RODOSE-869003 format. One record per residue (C-alpha): x negated, y, z negated; residue in one letter. Coordinates in nm, 3 decimals. Example, Ala and Ser with C-alpha at 12.3 -4.5 7.8 and 13.67 -1.06 7.14 Angstrom:
BEGIN
+---------+---------+---------+--------+
:    east :   north :      up : residu :
+---------+---------+---------+--------+
:  -1.230 :  -0.450 :  -0.780 :      A :
:  -1.367 :  -0.106 :  -0.714 :      S :
+---------+---------+---------+--------+
! end
This chain:
BEGIN
+---------+---------+---------+--------+
:    east :   north :      up : residu :
+---------+---------+---------+--------+
:  -0.075 :  -2.731 :  -1.913 :      M :
:  -0.215 :  -2.654 :  -1.568 :      C :
:  -0.380 :  -2.915 :  -1.348 :      N :
:  -0.745 :  -2.839 :  -1.286 :      A :
:  -0.681 :  -2.767 :  -0.917 :      K :
:  -0.410 :  -2.514 :  -1.011 :      D :
:  -0.623 :  -2.315 :  -1.257 :      V :
:  -0.808 :  -2.087 :  -1.010 :      P :
:  -0.485 :  -1.993 :  -0.834 :      F :
:  -0.291 :  -1.936 :  -1.157 :      I :
:  -0.582 :  -1.722 :  -1.276 :      N :
:  -0.570 :  -1.525 :  -0.950 :      S :
:  -0.198 :  -1.461 :  -1.000 :      A :
:  -0.260 :  -1.354 :  -1.360 :      K :
:  -0.536 :  -1.114 :  -1.252 :      K :
:  -0.310 :  -0.966 :  -0.983 :      L :
:  -0.038 :  -0.914 :  -1.243 :      A :
:  -0.268 :  -0.672 :  -1.426 :      T :
:  -0.245 :  -0.442 :  -1.119 :      N :
:   0.134 :  -0.427 :  -1.138 :      S :
:   0.287 :  -0.084 :  -1.195 :      T :
:   0.620 :  -0.226 :  -1.317 :      C :
:   0.707 :  -0.125 :  -1.672 :      L :
:   0.922 :  -0.434 :  -1.741 :      K :
:   0.744 :  -0.728 :  -1.576 :      Y :
:   0.378 :  -0.757 :  -1.478 :      K :
:   0.391 :  -1.019 :  -1.201 :      V :
:   0.126 :  -1.160 :  -0.971 :      G :
:   0.166 :  -1.416 :  -0.693 :      A :
:  -0.060 :  -1.602 :  -0.450 :      V :
:   0.029 :  -1.823 :  -0.155 :      I :
:  -0.212 :  -2.114 :  -0.112 :      V :
:  -0.255 :  -2.387 :   0.147 :      K :
:  -0.535 :  -2.642 :   0.170 :      N :
:  -0.721 :  -2.470 :  -0.114 :      G :
:  -0.724 :  -2.132 :   0.064 :      Q :
:  -0.539 :  -1.820 :  -0.051 :      I :
:  -0.330 :  -1.700 :   0.244 :      L :
:  -0.163 :  -1.404 :   0.074 :      G :
:  -0.144 :  -1.230 :  -0.261 :      A :
:   0.049 :  -0.954 :  -0.429 :      G :
:   0.181 :  -0.793 :  -0.744 :      C :
:   0.501 :  -0.603 :  -0.808 :      N :
:   0.481 :  -0.229 :  -0.744 :      H :
:   0.661 :   0.056 :  -0.570 :      S :
:   0.655 :   0.070 :  -0.190 :      P :
:   0.395 :   0.285 :  -0.016 :      I :
:   0.469 :   0.660 :  -0.036 :      K :
:   0.696 :   0.612 :  -0.339 :      N :
:   0.604 :   0.708 :  -0.691 :      E :
:   0.505 :   0.426 :  -0.920 :      E :
:   0.715 :   0.347 :  -1.228 :      C :
:   0.412 :   0.407 :  -1.448 :      T :
:   0.428 :   0.773 :  -1.339 :      K :
:   0.804 :   0.841 :  -1.319 :      V :
:   0.964 :   0.576 :  -1.539 :      G :
:   1.182 :   0.278 :  -1.463 :      C :
:   1.476 :   0.347 :  -1.231 :      A :
:   1.664 :   0.053 :  -1.384 :      K :
:   1.678 :   0.244 :  -1.714 :      N :
:   1.903 :   0.493 :  -1.533 :      D :
:   2.130 :   0.216 :  -1.393 :      D :
:   1.968 :   0.253 :  -1.051 :      M :
:   1.820 :  -0.017 :  -0.830 :      F :
:   1.463 :  -0.117 :  -0.899 :      C :
:   1.232 :   0.083 :  -0.674 :      R :
:   0.967 :  -0.188 :  -0.675 :      G :
:   0.885 :  -0.473 :  -0.442 :      T :
:   0.838 :  -0.810 :  -0.602 :      H :
:   0.503 :  -0.987 :  -0.616 :      A :
:   0.634 :  -1.281 :  -0.411 :      E :
:   0.746 :  -1.051 :  -0.128 :      I :
:   0.412 :  -0.869 :  -0.132 :      N :
:   0.235 :  -1.208 :  -0.113 :      A :
:   0.454 :  -1.308 :   0.184 :      I :
:   0.378 :  -0.979 :   0.363 :      V :
:   0.007 :  -1.024 :   0.292 :      S :
:   0.009 :  -1.381 :   0.426 :      A :
:   0.217 :  -1.291 :   0.732 :      A :
:  -0.017 :  -1.007 :   0.827 :      S :
:  -0.314 :  -1.245 :   0.845 :      N :
:  -0.169 :  -1.585 :   0.932 :      H :
:   0.080 :  -1.744 :   1.169 :      S :
:   0.415 :  -1.882 :   1.059 :      E :
:   0.282 :  -2.233 :   1.113 :      E :
:  -0.015 :  -2.167 :   0.885 :      E :
:   0.212 :  -2.051 :   0.601 :      I :
:   0.464 :  -2.336 :   0.628 :      Q :
:   0.407 :  -2.602 :   0.366 :      G :
:   0.211 :  -2.370 :   0.135 :      A :
:   0.236 :  -2.342 :  -0.243 :      T :
:   0.328 :  -2.024 :  -0.430 :      L :
:   0.156 :  -1.965 :  -0.765 :      Y :
:   0.337 :  -1.699 :  -0.966 :      C :
:   0.323 :  -1.563 :  -1.319 :      T :
:   0.705 :  -1.535 :  -1.335 :      L :
:   0.964 :  -1.767 :  -1.180 :      R :
:   1.103 :  -1.612 :  -0.861 :      P :
:   1.441 :  -1.441 :  -0.861 :      C :
:   1.721 :  -1.544 :  -0.623 :      Y :
:   1.630 :  -1.288 :  -0.354 :      A :
:   1.264 :  -1.392 :  -0.355 :      C :
:   1.362 :  -1.760 :  -0.350 :      A :
:   1.554 :  -1.702 :  -0.027 :      I :
:   1.250 :  -1.541 :   0.136 :      Q :
:   1.018 :  -1.817 :   0.013 :      L :
:   1.249 :  -2.072 :   0.173 :      I :
:   1.249 :  -1.875 :   0.499 :      E :
:   0.869 :  -1.874 :   0.528 :      V :
:   0.843 :  -2.246 :   0.454 :      G :
:   0.698 :  -2.255 :   0.102 :      I :
:   0.718 :  -2.616 :  -0.021 :      K :
:   0.608 :  -2.584 :  -0.385 :      K :
:   0.635 :  -2.314 :  -0.651 :      I :
:   0.421 :  -2.324 :  -0.963 :      I :
:   0.498 :  -2.057 :  -1.222 :      Y :
:   0.411 :  -1.971 :  -1.582 :      L :
:   0.710 :  -1.794 :  -1.735 :      Q :
:   1.086 :  -1.797 :  -1.694 :      E :
:   1.252 :  -1.492 :  -1.545 :      Y :
:   1.617 :  -1.571 :  -1.597 :      E :
:   1.769 :  -1.914 :  -1.624 :      K :
:   1.973 :  -1.886 :  -1.308 :      E :
:   2.089 :  -2.235 :  -1.218 :      Q :
:   2.168 :  -2.102 :  -0.870 :      E :
:   1.798 :  -2.039 :  -0.805 :      V :
:   1.703 :  -2.395 :  -0.900 :      F :
:   1.991 :  -2.535 :  -0.692 :      D :
:   1.894 :  -2.320 :  -0.392 :      L :
:   1.530 :  -2.431 :  -0.406 :      L :
:   1.625 :  -2.796 :  -0.458 :      K :
:   1.857 :  -2.794 :  -0.154 :      R :
:   1.569 :  -2.648 :   0.049 :      A :
:   1.340 :  -2.930 :  -0.063 :      G :
:   1.108 :  -2.703 :  -0.261 :      I :
:   0.937 :  -2.850 :  -0.566 :      E :
:   0.937 :  -2.607 :  -0.861 :      I :
:   0.707 :  -2.663 :  -1.155 :      I :
:   0.666 :  -2.466 :  -1.475 :      K :
:   0.314 :  -2.478 :  -1.616 :      R :
:   0.189 :  -2.372 :  -1.957 :      G :
:  -0.075 :  -2.102 :  -1.974 :      E :
+---------+---------+---------+--------+
! end
């Protein structure tokens, strides 16, 4: 169950997920500090690339995913409007637990807490990586 202070940010992530063009995972993410959303994103194809909803999933053809993850889009959004110092210590709210690659980037920008709704894959390496970086990771019910 979500804490009352988490609800608006979890709801924002869930709403963003509805904009996702990924055929496999609809993911939304928001970066929050001091009650203010610093950045937000959903998973979709990069600019000037066709969306999966129009051309199908590249992973079905044993190719790399053409999409950018919601967490990375939230980082880019935050970084375009805020300084590194403003982002450090923030919390990421995400509809799906971050993958290993996203976890690395979240560490790099100084995220200190991750609150998510659903498991992606039970990769112990991701939990170990985040723990070593001092990031608190919390799974919340919807």
